[in-house]
Structure formats: C-alpha cells, structure tokens
PyMOL Python script that loads the backbone (N, CA, C, O; Angstrom):
from pymol import cmd

cmd.read_pdbstr("""\
ATOM      1  N   MET A   1    -176.901 190.673 -39.298  1.00  0.00           N
ATOM      2  CA  MET A   1    -176.094 191.217 -40.391  1.00  0.00           C
ATOM      3  C   MET A   1    -177.081 191.696 -41.630  1.00  0.00           C
ATOM      4  O   MET A   1    -178.035 191.022 -42.020  1.00  0.00           O
ATOM      5  N   ASP A   2    -176.737 192.818 -42.117  1.00  0.00           N
ATOM      6  CA  ASP A   2    -177.564 193.429 -43.170  1.00  0.00           C
ATOM      7  C   ASP A   2    -176.973 193.012 -44.441  1.00  0.00           C
ATOM      8  O   ASP A   2    -176.006 193.630 -44.886  1.00  0.00           O
ATOM      9  N   THR A   3    -177.509 191.949 -45.100  1.00  0.00           N
ATOM     10  CA  THR A   3    -177.062 191.451 -46.397  1.00  0.00           C
ATOM     11  C   THR A   3    -177.525 192.329 -47.513  1.00  0.00           C
ATOM     12  O   THR A   3    -176.869 192.424 -48.550  1.00  0.00           O
ATOM     13  N   LYS A   4    -178.662 192.984 -47.315  1.00  0.00           N
ATOM     14  CA  LYS A   4    -179.069 193.928 -48.299  1.00  0.00           C
ATOM     15  C   LYS A   4    -178.047 195.062 -48.581  1.00  0.00           C
ATOM     16  O   LYS A   4    -177.654 195.331 -49.716  1.00  0.00           O
ATOM     17  N   GLY A   5    -177.654 195.695 -47.468  1.00  0.00           N
ATOM     18  CA  GLY A   5    -176.664 196.780 -47.564  1.00  0.00           C
ATOM     19  C   GLY A   5    -175.333 196.251 -48.223  1.00  0.00           C
ATOM     20  O   GLY A   5    -174.747 196.934 -49.063  1.00  0.00           O
ATOM     21  N   ILE A   6    -174.894 195.085 -47.843  1.00  0.00           N
ATOM     22  CA  ILE A   6    -173.659 194.556 -48.304  1.00  0.00           C
ATOM     23  C   ILE A   6    -173.813 194.351 -49.893  1.00  0.00           C
ATOM     24  O   ILE A   6    -172.941 194.731 -50.675  1.00  0.00           O
ATOM     25  N   SER A   7    -174.915 193.762 -50.271  1.00  0.00           N
ATOM     26  CA  SER A   7    -175.170 193.550 -51.754  1.00  0.00           C
ATOM     27  C   SER A   7    -175.198 194.796 -52.547  1.00  0.00           C
ATOM     28  O   SER A   7    -174.749 194.849 -53.692  1.00  0.00           O
ATOM     29  N   GLU A   8    -175.753 195.845 -51.902  1.00  0.00           N
ATOM     30  CA  GLU A   8    -175.895 197.174 -52.547  1.00  0.00           C
ATOM     31  C   GLU A   8    -174.484 197.797 -52.748  1.00  0.00           C
ATOM     32  O   GLU A   8    -174.182 198.388 -53.785  1.00  0.00           O
ATOM     33  N   ILE A   9    -173.667 197.636 -51.733  1.00  0.00           N
ATOM     34  CA  ILE A   9    -172.241 198.141 -51.877  1.00  0.00           C
ATOM     35  C   ILE A   9    -171.542 197.485 -52.939  1.00  0.00           C
ATOM     36  O   ILE A   9    -170.853 198.113 -53.742  1.00  0.00           O
ATOM     37  N   ARG A  10    -171.717 196.058 -52.979  1.00  0.00           N
ATOM     38  CA  ARG A  10    -171.090 195.307 -54.055  1.00  0.00           C
ATOM     39  C   ARG A  10    -171.469 195.734 -55.492  1.00  0.00           C
ATOM     40  O   ARG A  10    -170.652 195.863 -56.403  1.00  0.00           O
ATOM     41  N   ARG A  11    -172.905 195.954 -55.597  1.00  0.00           N
ATOM     42  CA  ARG A  11    -173.436 196.262 -56.892  1.00  0.00           C
ATOM     43  C   ARG A  11    -172.836 197.706 -57.358  1.00  0.00           C
ATOM     44  O   ARG A  11    -172.460 197.884 -58.517  1.00  0.00           O
ATOM     45  N   ARG A  12    -172.780 198.685 -56.396  1.00  0.00           N
ATOM     46  CA  ARG A  12    -172.242 199.917 -56.724  1.00  0.00           C
ATOM     47  C   ARG A  12    -170.841 199.904 -57.065  1.00  0.00           C
ATOM     48  O   ARG A  12    -170.419 200.649 -57.950  1.00  0.00           O
ATOM     49  N   SER A  13    -170.027 199.058 -56.383  1.00  0.00           N
ATOM     50  CA  SER A  13    -168.562 198.879 -56.592  1.00  0.00           C
ATOM     51  C   SER A  13    -168.442 198.389 -58.092  1.00  0.00           C
ATOM     52  O   SER A  13    -167.645 198.912 -58.871  1.00  0.00           O
ATOM     53  N   ALA A  14    -169.273 197.366 -58.439  1.00  0.00           N
ATOM     54  CA  ALA A  14    -169.175 196.770 -59.806  1.00  0.00           C
ATOM     55  C   ALA A  14    -169.596 197.925 -60.797  1.00  0.00           C
ATOM     56  O   ALA A  14    -168.931 198.087 -61.821  1.00  0.00           O
ATOM     57  N   ASP A  15    -170.551 198.634 -60.557  1.00  0.00           N
ATOM     58  CA  ASP A  15    -170.868 199.693 -61.431  1.00  0.00           C
ATOM     59  C   ASP A  15    -169.724 200.707 -61.689  1.00  0.00           C
ATOM     60  O   ASP A  15    -169.432 201.111 -62.814  1.00  0.00           O
ATOM     61  N   VAL A  16    -169.112 201.076 -60.561  1.00  0.00           N
ATOM     62  CA  VAL A  16    -168.046 202.013 -60.645  1.00  0.00           C
ATOM     63  C   VAL A  16    -166.847 201.350 -61.546  1.00  0.00           C
ATOM     64  O   VAL A  16    -166.270 202.027 -62.397  1.00  0.00           O
ATOM     65  N   HIS A  17    -166.565 200.194 -61.338  1.00  0.00           N
ATOM     66  CA  HIS A  17    -165.518 199.476 -62.191  1.00  0.00           C
ATOM     67  C   HIS A  17    -165.883 199.475 -63.634  1.00  0.00           C
ATOM     68  O   HIS A  17    -165.013 199.740 -64.463  1.00  0.00           O
ATOM     69  N   ILE A  18    -167.177 199.180 -64.024  1.00  0.00           N
ATOM     70  CA  ILE A  18    -167.652 199.210 -65.329  1.00  0.00           C
ATOM     71  C   ILE A  18    -167.471 200.599 -65.995  1.00  0.00           C
ATOM     72  O   ILE A  18    -166.946 200.788 -67.092  1.00  0.00           O
ATOM     73  N   LEU A  19    -168.007 201.587 -65.127  1.00  0.00           N
ATOM     74  CA  LEU A  19    -167.803 203.020 -65.753  1.00  0.00           C
ATOM     75  C   LEU A  19    -166.446 203.395 -65.939  1.00  0.00           C
ATOM     76  O   LEU A  19    -166.139 204.061 -66.929  1.00  0.00           O
ATOM     77  N   ALA A  20    -165.545 203.024 -65.051  1.00  0.00           N
ATOM     78  CA  ALA A  20    -164.104 203.378 -65.197  1.00  0.00           C
ATOM     79  C   ALA A  20    -163.502 202.751 -66.361  1.00  0.00           C
ATOM     80  O   ALA A  20    -162.700 203.382 -67.049  1.00  0.00           O
ATOM     81  N   SER A  21    -163.843 201.512 -66.642  1.00  0.00           N
ATOM     82  CA  SER A  21    -163.371 200.819 -67.784  1.00  0.00           C
ATOM     83  C   SER A  21    -163.816 201.397 -69.036  1.00  0.00           C
ATOM     84  O   SER A  21    -163.071 201.503 -70.010  1.00  0.00           O
ATOM     85  N   GLN A  22    -165.104 201.796 -69.015  1.00  0.00           N
ATOM     86  CA  GLN A  22    -165.674 202.541 -70.242  1.00  0.00           C
ATOM     87  C   GLN A  22    -165.065 203.853 -70.501  1.00  0.00           C
ATOM     88  O   GLN A  22    -164.897 204.257 -71.652  1.00  0.00           O
ATOM     89  N   ALA A  23    -164.725 204.537 -69.451  1.00  0.00           N
ATOM     90  CA  ALA A  23    -164.072 205.866 -69.491  1.00  0.00           C
ATOM     91  C   ALA A  23    -162.642 205.703 -70.031  1.00  0.00           C
ATOM     92  O   ALA A  23    -162.183 206.527 -70.822  1.00  0.00           O
ATOM     93  N   ARG A  24    -161.946 204.657 -69.610  1.00  0.00           N
ATOM     94  CA  ARG A  24    -160.547 204.366 -70.101  1.00  0.00           C
ATOM     95  C   ARG A  24    -160.543 204.148 -71.548  1.00  0.00           C
ATOM     96  O   ARG A  24    -159.745 204.716 -72.293  1.00  0.00           O
ATOM     97  N   HIS A  25    -161.531 203.237 -71.986  1.00  0.00           N
ATOM     98  CA  HIS A  25    -161.673 202.905 -73.383  1.00  0.00           C
ATOM     99  C   HIS A  25    -161.963 204.177 -74.158  1.00  0.00           C
ATOM    100  O   HIS A  25    -161.288 204.403 -75.162  1.00  0.00           O
ATOM    101  N   CYS A  26    -162.819 204.947 -73.816  1.00  0.00           N
ATOM    102  CA  CYS A  26    -163.277 206.185 -74.469  1.00  0.00           C
ATOM    103  C   CYS A  26    -162.020 207.148 -74.611  1.00  0.00           C
ATOM    104  O   CYS A  26    -161.742 207.673 -75.689  1.00  0.00           O
ATOM    105  N   LEU A  27    -161.329 207.331 -73.529  1.00  0.00           N
ATOM    106  CA  LEU A  27    -160.234 208.216 -73.609  1.00  0.00           C
ATOM    107  C   LEU A  27    -159.075 207.778 -74.516  1.00  0.00           C
ATOM    108  O   LEU A  27    -158.446 208.570 -75.217  1.00  0.00           O
ATOM    109  N   HIS A  28    -158.845 206.487 -74.452  1.00  0.00           N
ATOM    110  CA  HIS A  28    -157.914 205.832 -75.405  1.00  0.00           C
ATOM    111  C   HIS A  28    -158.315 205.997 -76.741  1.00  0.00           C
ATOM    112  O   HIS A  28    -157.465 206.368 -77.551  1.00  0.00           O
ATOM    113  N   THR A  29    -159.669 205.746 -77.170  1.00  0.00           N
ATOM    114  CA  THR A  29    -160.021 205.820 -78.517  1.00  0.00           C
ATOM    115  C   THR A  29    -159.978 207.242 -78.984  1.00  0.00           C
ATOM    116  O   THR A  29    -159.553 207.521 -80.105  1.00  0.00           O
ATOM    117  N   CYS A  30    -160.421 208.165 -78.123  1.00  0.00           N
ATOM    118  CA  CYS A  30    -160.396 209.668 -78.517  1.00  0.00           C
ATOM    119  C   CYS A  30    -158.955 210.145 -78.727  1.00  0.00           C
ATOM    120  O   CYS A  30    -158.685 210.949 -79.619  1.00  0.00           O
ATOM    121  N   TRP A  31    -158.031 209.643 -77.896  1.00  0.00           N
ATOM    122  CA  TRP A  31    -156.695 210.094 -78.012  1.00  0.00           C
ATOM    123  C   TRP A  31    -155.933 209.576 -79.242  1.00  0.00           C
ATOM    124  O   TRP A  31    -155.047 210.236 -79.784  1.00  0.00           O
ATOM    125  N   ILE A  32    -156.312 208.403 -79.637  1.00  0.00           N
ATOM    126  CA  ILE A  32    -155.738 207.817 -80.898  1.00  0.00           C
ATOM    127  C   ILE A  32    -156.359 208.593 -82.117  1.00  0.00           C
ATOM    128  O   ILE A  32    -155.653 208.886 -83.082  1.00  0.00           O
ATOM    129  N   SER A  33    -157.655 208.909 -82.058  1.00  0.00           N
ATOM    130  CA  SER A  33    -158.348 209.573 -83.123  1.00  0.00           C
ATOM    131  C   SER A  33    -157.627 211.016 -83.210  1.00  0.00           C
ATOM    132  O   SER A  33    -157.348 211.441 -84.331  1.00  0.00           O
ATOM    133  N   ILE A  34    -157.337 211.730 -82.148  1.00  0.00           N
ATOM    134  CA  ILE A  34    -156.862 213.015 -82.235  1.00  0.00           C
ATOM    135  C   ILE A  34    -155.404 212.947 -82.715  1.00  0.00           C
ATOM    136  O   ILE A  34    -154.986 213.784 -83.515  1.00  0.00           O
ATOM    137  N   LEU A  35    -154.652 211.999 -82.256  1.00  0.00           N
ATOM    138  CA  LEU A  35    -153.304 211.874 -82.829  1.00  0.00           C
ATOM    139  C   LEU A  35    -153.201 211.565 -84.337  1.00  0.00           C
ATOM    140  O   LEU A  35    -152.375 212.069 -85.098  1.00  0.00           O
ATOM    141  N   ALA A  36    -154.185 210.638 -84.676  1.00  0.00           N
ATOM    142  CA  ALA A  36    -154.103 210.107 -86.073  1.00  0.00           C
ATOM    143  C   ALA A  36    -154.674 211.155 -87.052  1.00  0.00           C
ATOM    144  O   ALA A  36    -154.467 210.999 -88.256  1.00  0.00           O
ATOM    145  N   GLY A  37    -155.365 212.188 -86.616  1.00  0.00           N
ATOM    146  CA  GLY A  37    -156.017 213.092 -87.613  1.00  0.00           C
ATOM    147  C   GLY A  37    -155.430 214.329 -87.810  1.00  0.00           C
ATOM    148  O   GLY A  37    -156.030 215.216 -88.417  1.00  0.00           O
ATOM    149  N   THR A  38    -154.252 214.489 -87.332  1.00  0.00           N
ATOM    150  CA  THR A  38    -153.473 215.800 -87.629  1.00  0.00           C
ATOM    151  C   THR A  38    -152.903 215.910 -88.993  1.00  0.00           C
ATOM    152  O   THR A  38    -152.695 214.880 -89.634  1.00  0.00           O
ATOM    153  N   LEU A  39    -152.620 217.142 -89.515  1.00  0.00           N
ATOM    154  CA  LEU A  39    -152.211 217.312 -90.881  1.00  0.00           C
ATOM    155  C   LEU A  39    -150.753 216.666 -91.168  1.00  0.00           C
ATOM    156  O   LEU A  39    -150.474 216.165 -92.257  1.00  0.00           O
ATOM    157  N   PRO A  40    -149.867 216.730 -90.094  1.00  0.00           N
ATOM    158  CA  PRO A  40    -148.567 216.073 -90.280  1.00  0.00           C
ATOM    159  C   PRO A  40    -148.811 214.441 -90.536  1.00  0.00           C
ATOM    160  O   PRO A  40    -148.218 213.787 -91.394  1.00  0.00           O
ATOM    161  N   VAL A  41    -149.672 213.999 -89.737  1.00  0.00           N
ATOM    162  CA  VAL A  41    -149.927 212.498 -89.906  1.00  0.00           C
ATOM    163  C   VAL A  41    -150.367 212.267 -91.218  1.00  0.00           C
ATOM    164  O   VAL A  41    -149.809 211.393 -91.882  1.00  0.00           O
ATOM    165  N   CYS A  42    -151.356 212.974 -91.719  1.00  0.00           N
ATOM    166  CA  CYS A  42    -151.810 212.734 -93.076  1.00  0.00           C
ATOM    167  C   CYS A  42    -150.899 212.891 -94.154  1.00  0.00           C
ATOM    168  O   CYS A  42    -150.956 212.198 -95.170  1.00  0.00           O
ATOM    169  N   GLU A  43    -149.958 213.894 -93.936  1.00  0.00           N
ATOM    170  CA  GLU A  43    -148.968 214.033 -94.946  1.00  0.00           C
ATOM    171  C   GLU A  43    -147.890 212.918 -94.961  1.00  0.00           C
ATOM    172  O   GLU A  43    -147.393 212.526 -96.017  1.00  0.00           O
ATOM    173  N   THR A  44    -147.565 212.447 -93.803  1.00  0.00           N
ATOM    174  CA  THR A  44    -146.658 211.257 -93.605  1.00  0.00           C
ATOM    175  C   THR A  44    -147.281 210.054 -94.109  1.00  0.00           C
ATOM    176  O   THR A  44    -146.568 209.278 -94.746  1.00  0.00           O
ATOM    177  N   ARG A  45    -148.565 209.762 -93.914  1.00  0.00           N
ATOM    178  CA  ARG A  45    -149.332 208.627 -94.456  1.00  0.00           C
ATOM    179  C   ARG A  45    -149.223 208.668 -95.889  1.00  0.00           C
ATOM    180  O   ARG A  45    -148.979 207.638 -96.517  1.00  0.00           O
ATOM    181  N   SER A  46    -149.407 209.933 -96.535  1.00  0.00           N
ATOM    182  CA  SER A  46    -149.246 209.916 -98.020  1.00  0.00           C
ATOM    183  C   SER A  46    -147.959 209.633 -98.698  1.00  0.00           C
ATOM    184  O   SER A  46    -147.843 209.097 -99.800  1.00  0.00           O
ATOM    185  N   MET A  47    -146.853 210.114 -97.804  1.00  0.00           N
ATOM    186  CA  MET A  47    -145.485 209.848 -98.165  1.00  0.00           C
ATOM    187  C   MET A  47    -145.198 208.328 -98.121  1.00  0.00           C
ATOM    188  O   MET A  47    -144.542 207.788 -99.011  1.00  0.00           O
ATOM    189  N   PHE A  48    -145.710 207.641 -97.053  1.00  0.00           N
ATOM    190  CA  PHE A  48    -145.654 206.239 -96.856  1.00  0.00           C
ATOM    191  C   PHE A  48    -146.316 205.491 -98.099  1.00  0.00           C
ATOM    192  O   PHE A  48    -145.763 204.498 -98.572  1.00  0.00           O
ATOM    193  N   SER A  49    -147.287 205.894 -98.522  1.00  0.00           N
ATOM    194  CA  SER A  49    -148.005 205.366 -99.655  1.00  0.00           C
ATOM    195  C   SER A  49    -147.153 205.484-100.909  1.00  0.00           C
ATOM    196  O   SER A  49    -147.229 204.616-101.778  1.00  0.00           O
ATOM    197  N   ASN A  50    -146.376 206.489-101.023  1.00  0.00           N
ATOM    198  CA  ASN A  50    -145.465 206.680-102.187  1.00  0.00           C
ATOM    199  C   ASN A  50    -144.271 205.706-102.151  1.00  0.00           C
ATOM    200  O   ASN A  50    -143.731 205.319-103.187  1.00  0.00           O
ATOM    201  N   ILE A  51    -143.877 205.320-100.905  1.00  0.00           N
ATOM    202  CA  ILE A  51    -142.733 204.452-100.707  1.00  0.00           C
ATOM    203  C   ILE A  51    -143.134 203.011-101.140  1.00  0.00           C
ATOM    204  O   ILE A  51    -142.419 202.356-101.899  1.00  0.00           O
ATOM    205  N   ARG A  52    -144.326 202.534-100.620  1.00  0.00           N
ATOM    206  CA  ARG A  52    -144.839 201.241-100.910  1.00  0.00           C
ATOM    207  C   ARG A  52    -146.286 201.075-100.528  1.00  0.00           C
ATOM    208  O   ARG A  52    -146.877 201.886 -99.816  1.00  0.00           O
ATOM    209  N   THR A  53    -146.800 200.050-101.004  1.00  0.00           N
ATOM    210  CA  THR A  53    -148.235 199.784-100.673  1.00  0.00           C
ATOM    211  C   THR A  53    -148.386 199.239 -99.228  1.00  0.00           C
ATOM    212  O   THR A  53    -147.761 198.265 -98.809  1.00  0.00           O
ATOM    213  N   LEU A  54    -149.255 199.946 -98.526  1.00  0.00           N
ATOM    214  CA  LEU A  54    -149.537 199.644 -97.139  1.00  0.00           C
ATOM    215  C   LEU A  54    -151.181 199.700 -96.997  1.00  0.00           C
ATOM    216  O   LEU A  54    -151.832 200.529 -97.632  1.00  0.00           O
ATOM    217  N   PRO A  55    -151.710 198.873 -96.229  1.00  0.00           N
ATOM    218  CA  PRO A  55    -153.223 198.961 -95.890  1.00  0.00           C
ATOM    219  C   PRO A  55    -153.413 200.335 -95.333  1.00  0.00           C
ATOM    220  O   PRO A  55    -152.500 200.853 -94.691  1.00  0.00           O
ATOM    221  N   ALA A  56    -154.545 200.957 -95.541  1.00  0.00           N
ATOM    222  CA  ALA A  56    -154.860 202.222 -94.981  1.00  0.00           C
ATOM    223  C   ALA A  56    -154.703 202.364 -93.505  1.00  0.00           C
ATOM    224  O   ALA A  56    -154.246 203.412 -93.051  1.00  0.00           O
ATOM    225  N   ILE A  57    -155.059 201.359 -92.709  1.00  0.00           N
ATOM    226  CA  ILE A  57    -155.041 201.429 -91.295  1.00  0.00           C
ATOM    227  C   ILE A  57    -153.468 201.338 -90.877  1.00  0.00           C
ATOM    228  O   ILE A  57    -153.016 202.044 -89.975  1.00  0.00           O
ATOM    229  N   GLY A  58    -152.725 200.469 -91.560  1.00  0.00           N
ATOM    230  CA  GLY A  58    -151.281 200.288 -91.270  1.00  0.00           C
ATOM    231  C   GLY A  58    -150.501 201.514 -91.536  1.00  0.00           C
ATOM    232  O   GLY A  58    -149.548 201.836 -90.826  1.00  0.00           O
ATOM    233  N   ALA A  59    -150.916 202.225 -92.597  1.00  0.00           N
ATOM    234  CA  ALA A  59    -150.215 203.445 -93.028  1.00  0.00           C
ATOM    235  C   ALA A  59    -150.572 204.531 -91.963  1.00  0.00           C
ATOM    236  O   ALA A  59    -149.718 205.339 -91.596  1.00  0.00           O
ATOM    237  N   ARG A  60    -151.839 204.539 -91.474  1.00  0.00           N
ATOM    238  CA  ARG A  60    -152.203 205.592 -90.454  1.00  0.00           C
ATOM    239  C   ARG A  60    -151.532 205.432 -89.240  1.00  0.00           C
ATOM    240  O   ARG A  60    -151.089 206.417 -88.649  1.00  0.00           O
ATOM    241  N   ILE A  61    -151.384 204.079 -88.718  1.00  0.00           N
ATOM    242  CA  ILE A  61    -150.692 203.745 -87.513  1.00  0.00           C
ATOM    243  C   ILE A  61    -149.234 204.071 -87.677  1.00  0.00           C
ATOM    244  O   ILE A  61    -148.661 204.668 -86.766  1.00  0.00           O
ATOM    245  N   ALA A  62    -148.631 203.747 -88.698  1.00  0.00           N
ATOM    246  CA  ALA A  62    -147.126 204.078 -88.963  1.00  0.00           C
ATOM    247  C   ALA A  62    -146.972 205.553 -88.962  1.00  0.00           C
ATOM    248  O   ALA A  62    -146.020 206.024 -88.340  1.00  0.00           O
ATOM    249  N   ALA A  63    -147.776 206.322 -89.569  1.00  0.00           N
ATOM    250  CA  ALA A  63    -147.624 207.804 -89.659  1.00  0.00           C
ATOM    251  C   ALA A  63    -147.797 208.409 -88.294  1.00  0.00           C
ATOM    252  O   ALA A  63    -147.104 209.355 -87.921  1.00  0.00           O
ATOM    253  N   THR A  64    -148.734 207.851 -87.551  1.00  0.00           N
ATOM    254  CA  THR A  64    -149.033 208.481 -86.209  1.00  0.00           C
ATOM    255  C   THR A  64    -147.736 208.296 -85.314  1.00  0.00           C
ATOM    256  O   THR A  64    -147.233 209.212 -84.662  1.00  0.00           O
ATOM    257  N   ALA A  65    -147.246 206.962 -85.366  1.00  0.00           N
ATOM    258  CA  ALA A  65    -145.992 206.761 -84.571  1.00  0.00           C
ATOM    259  C   ALA A  65    -144.824 207.519 -85.010  1.00  0.00           C
ATOM    260  O   ALA A  65    -144.012 207.942 -84.187  1.00  0.00           O
ATOM    261  N   LYS A  66    -144.688 207.727 -86.372  1.00  0.00           N
ATOM    262  CA  LYS A  66    -143.546 208.511 -86.833  1.00  0.00           C
ATOM    263  C   LYS A  66    -143.704 210.009 -86.409  1.00  0.00           C
ATOM    264  O   LYS A  66    -142.757 210.606 -85.899  1.00  0.00           O
ATOM    265  N   CYS A  67    -144.864 210.582 -86.619  1.00  0.00           N
ATOM    266  CA  CYS A  67    -145.063 211.999 -86.307  1.00  0.00           C
ATOM    267  C   CYS A  67    -144.963 212.320 -84.803  1.00  0.00           C
ATOM    268  O   CYS A  67    -144.553 213.417 -84.422  1.00  0.00           O
ATOM    269  N   HIS A  68    -145.316 211.421 -84.020  1.00  0.00           N
ATOM    270  CA  HIS A  68    -145.366 211.674 -82.514  1.00  0.00           C
ATOM    271  C   HIS A  68    -144.197 211.010 -81.784  1.00  0.00           C
ATOM    272  O   HIS A  68    -144.186 210.957 -80.554  1.00  0.00           O
ATOM    273  N   CYS A  69    -143.194 210.492 -82.548  1.00  0.00           N
ATOM    274  CA  CYS A  69    -142.015 209.857 -81.949  1.00  0.00           C
ATOM    275  C   CYS A  69    -142.388 208.715 -81.061  1.00  0.00           C
ATOM    276  O   CYS A  69    -141.817 208.519 -79.988  1.00  0.00           O
ATOM    277  N   LEU A  70    -143.379 207.944 -81.531  1.00  0.00           N
ATOM    278  CA  LEU A  70    -143.761 206.714 -80.644  1.00  0.00           C
ATOM    279  C   LEU A  70    -143.204 205.521 -81.149  1.00  0.00           C
ATOM    280  O   LEU A  70    -142.816 205.455 -82.315  1.00  0.00           O
ATOM    281  N   THR A  71    -143.128 204.495 -80.297  1.00  0.00           N
ATOM    282  CA  THR A  71    -142.594 203.193 -80.645  1.00  0.00           C
ATOM    283  C   THR A  71    -143.802 202.397 -80.942  1.00  0.00           C
ATOM    284  O   THR A  71    -144.763 202.347 -80.174  1.00  0.00           O
ATOM    285  N   LEU A  72    -143.729 201.736 -82.141  1.00  0.00           N
ATOM    286  CA  LEU A  72    -144.937 200.981 -82.675  1.00  0.00           C
ATOM    287  C   LEU A  72    -144.648 199.568 -82.152  1.00  0.00           C
ATOM    288  O   LEU A  72    -143.561 199.053 -82.414  1.00  0.00           O
ATOM    289  N   VAL A  73    -145.576 198.909 -81.419  1.00  0.00           N
ATOM    290  CA  VAL A  73    -145.381 197.593 -80.985  1.00  0.00           C
ATOM    291  C   VAL A  73    -146.445 196.831 -81.800  1.00  0.00           C
ATOM    292  O   VAL A  73    -147.640 197.126 -81.825  1.00  0.00           O
ATOM    293  N   SER A  74    -145.842 195.782 -82.484  1.00  0.00           N
ATOM    294  CA  SER A  74    -146.613 194.950 -83.531  1.00  0.00           C
ATOM    295  C   SER A  74    -145.896 193.628 -83.582  1.00  0.00           C
ATOM    296  O   SER A  74    -144.685 193.542 -83.379  1.00  0.00           O
ATOM    297  N   ARG A  75    -146.662 192.609 -83.856  1.00  0.00           N
ATOM    298  CA  ARG A  75    -146.101 191.326 -84.176  1.00  0.00           C
ATOM    299  C   ARG A  75    -145.822 191.324 -85.696  1.00  0.00           C
ATOM    300  O   ARG A  75    -145.215 190.360 -86.161  1.00  0.00           O
ATOM    301  N   HIS A  76    -146.176 192.219 -86.416  1.00  0.00           N
ATOM    302  CA  HIS A  76    -145.939 192.259 -87.785  1.00  0.00           C
ATOM    303  C   HIS A  76    -144.953 193.355 -88.213  1.00  0.00           C
ATOM    304  O   HIS A  76    -145.242 194.168 -89.091  1.00  0.00           O
ATOM    305  N   THR A  77    -143.820 193.348 -87.586  1.00  0.00           N
ATOM    306  CA  THR A  77    -142.834 194.504 -87.705  1.00  0.00           C
ATOM    307  C   THR A  77    -142.308 194.596 -89.159  1.00  0.00           C
ATOM    308  O   THR A  77    -141.913 195.676 -89.599  1.00  0.00           O
ATOM    309  N   LYS A  78    -142.301 193.412 -89.941  1.00  0.00           N
ATOM    310  CA  LYS A  78    -141.992 193.476 -91.339  1.00  0.00           C
ATOM    311  C   LYS A  78    -142.781 194.349 -92.120  1.00  0.00           C
ATOM    312  O   LYS A  78    -142.277 194.901 -93.097  1.00  0.00           O
ATOM    313  N   ASP A  79    -144.081 194.559 -91.773  1.00  0.00           N
ATOM    314  CA  ASP A  79    -145.003 195.488 -92.453  1.00  0.00           C
ATOM    315  C   ASP A  79    -144.557 196.948 -92.326  1.00  0.00           C
ATOM    316  O   ASP A  79    -144.881 197.769 -93.184  1.00  0.00           O
ATOM    317  N   PHE A  80    -143.795 197.286 -91.230  1.00  0.00           N
ATOM    318  CA  PHE A  80    -143.439 198.630 -90.979  1.00  0.00           C
ATOM    319  C   PHE A  80    -141.994 198.982 -91.071  1.00  0.00           C
ATOM    320  O   PHE A  80    -141.597 200.135 -90.904  1.00  0.00           O
ATOM    321  N   LYS A  81    -141.148 197.889 -91.362  1.00  0.00           N
ATOM    322  CA  LYS A  81    -139.712 198.059 -91.595  1.00  0.00           C
ATOM    323  C   LYS A  81    -139.438 199.013 -92.649  1.00  0.00           C
ATOM    324  O   LYS A  81    -140.219 199.187 -93.585  1.00  0.00           O
ATOM    325  N   ASP A  82    -138.278 199.673 -92.508  1.00  0.00           N
ATOM    326  CA  ASP A  82    -137.762 200.626 -93.425  1.00  0.00           C
ATOM    327  C   ASP A  82    -138.659 201.923 -93.556  1.00  0.00           C
ATOM    328  O   ASP A  82    -138.599 202.633 -94.560  1.00  0.00           O
ATOM    329  N   LEU A  83    -139.433 202.175 -92.562  1.00  0.00           N
ATOM    330  CA  LEU A  83    -140.200 203.490 -92.586  1.00  0.00           C
ATOM    331  C   LEU A  83    -139.723 204.552 -91.614  1.00  0.00           C
ATOM    332  O   LEU A  83    -140.267 205.649 -91.497  1.00  0.00           O
ATOM    333  N   GLY A  84    -138.634 204.133 -90.906  1.00  0.00           N
ATOM    334  CA  GLY A  84    -138.007 205.125 -89.994  1.00  0.00           C
ATOM    335  C   GLY A  84    -138.808 205.210 -88.690  1.00  0.00           C
ATOM    336  O   GLY A  84    -138.944 206.273 -88.085  1.00  0.00           O
ATOM    337  N   ILE A  85    -139.319 204.077 -88.292  1.00  0.00           N
ATOM    338  CA  ILE A  85    -140.173 204.039 -87.028  1.00  0.00           C
ATOM    339  C   ILE A  85    -139.488 203.104 -85.975  1.00  0.00           C
ATOM    340  O   ILE A  85    -138.957 202.053 -86.334  1.00  0.00           O
ATOM    341  N   ALA A  86    -139.508 203.471 -84.781  1.00  0.00           N
ATOM    342  CA  ALA A  86    -138.986 202.598 -83.772  1.00  0.00           C
ATOM    343  C   ALA A  86    -140.061 201.521 -83.646  1.00  0.00           C
ATOM    344  O   ALA A  86    -141.254 201.785 -83.497  1.00  0.00           O
ATOM    345  N   LEU A  87    -139.509 200.186 -83.723  1.00  0.00           N
ATOM    346  CA  LEU A  87    -140.399 199.000 -83.621  1.00  0.00           C
ATOM    347  C   LEU A  87    -140.067 198.090 -82.528  1.00  0.00           C
ATOM    348  O   LEU A  87    -138.901 197.997 -82.145  1.00  0.00           O
ATOM    349  N   ILE A  88    -140.988 197.427 -82.012  1.00  0.00           N
ATOM    350  CA  ILE A  88    -140.827 196.418 -80.937  1.00  0.00           C
ATOM    351  C   ILE A  88    -141.810 195.235 -81.335  1.00  0.00           C
ATOM    352  O   ILE A  88    -142.984 195.474 -81.621  1.00  0.00           O
ATOM    353  N   ASN A  89    -141.309 194.006 -81.341  1.00  0.00           N
ATOM    354  CA  ASN A  89    -142.050 192.823 -81.666  1.00  0.00           C
ATOM    355  C   ASN A  89    -142.233 192.170 -80.242  1.00  0.00           C
ATOM    356  O   ASN A  89    -141.260 191.668 -79.680  1.00  0.00           O
ATOM    357  N   PRO A  90    -143.374 192.177 -79.712  1.00  0.00           N
ATOM    358  CA  PRO A  90    -143.466 191.593 -78.324  1.00  0.00           C
ATOM    359  C   PRO A  90    -143.302 190.131 -78.387  1.00  0.00           C
ATOM    360  O   PRO A  90    -143.345 189.460 -77.356  1.00  0.00           O
TER     361      PRO A  90
END
""", "prot")
cmd.dss("prot")
cmd.show_as("cartoon", "prot")
cmd.util.cbc("prot")
cmd.orient("prot")
C-alpha cells in the first residue's frame, strides 16, 4: 500500500477546501462592499440618519437592505424597526 500517495491526496484535498473557503469569504466580502458603496445606498443611509441616530455600520446595513430589497436578518430588529425594511429575527 502506498501511504505516501494517500497522504499527498489528503493534503491536496485539504488545500482545495481551504482555498474554496477563502474564495467564498472573499466573494462575500466584495459583494457586500459593492452593494453598500452605491450612491442610492449612501443617500438612503443619510436619510436614515435624519430619522434617528443609528451607528454607522447599522445605518449602512439597513440602507443596503432597503435599496436592494433584501431582508435583514438580525437579533436586534428593534434597531431597524420603522425604517421600511423587511426584518427577520432568527
């Protein structure tokens, strides 16, 4: 039995899983950055700031959800209530 060959296959398989995981993370991060950086999102974020005080990241998340018709999933739905966003508390 060639254990060296088997261990090499296992190592390569692990490398592929690590790379795939890193690629998924990168794509997710880039996708969120692209969505959150558009002019309508910035304008909506500004509008939310006029309605009430929100932390910068919360306002950005809420504005992104509103502009792209996304459902915001958060345990802190009270922070986003009355902003006209679909909310789910898991």
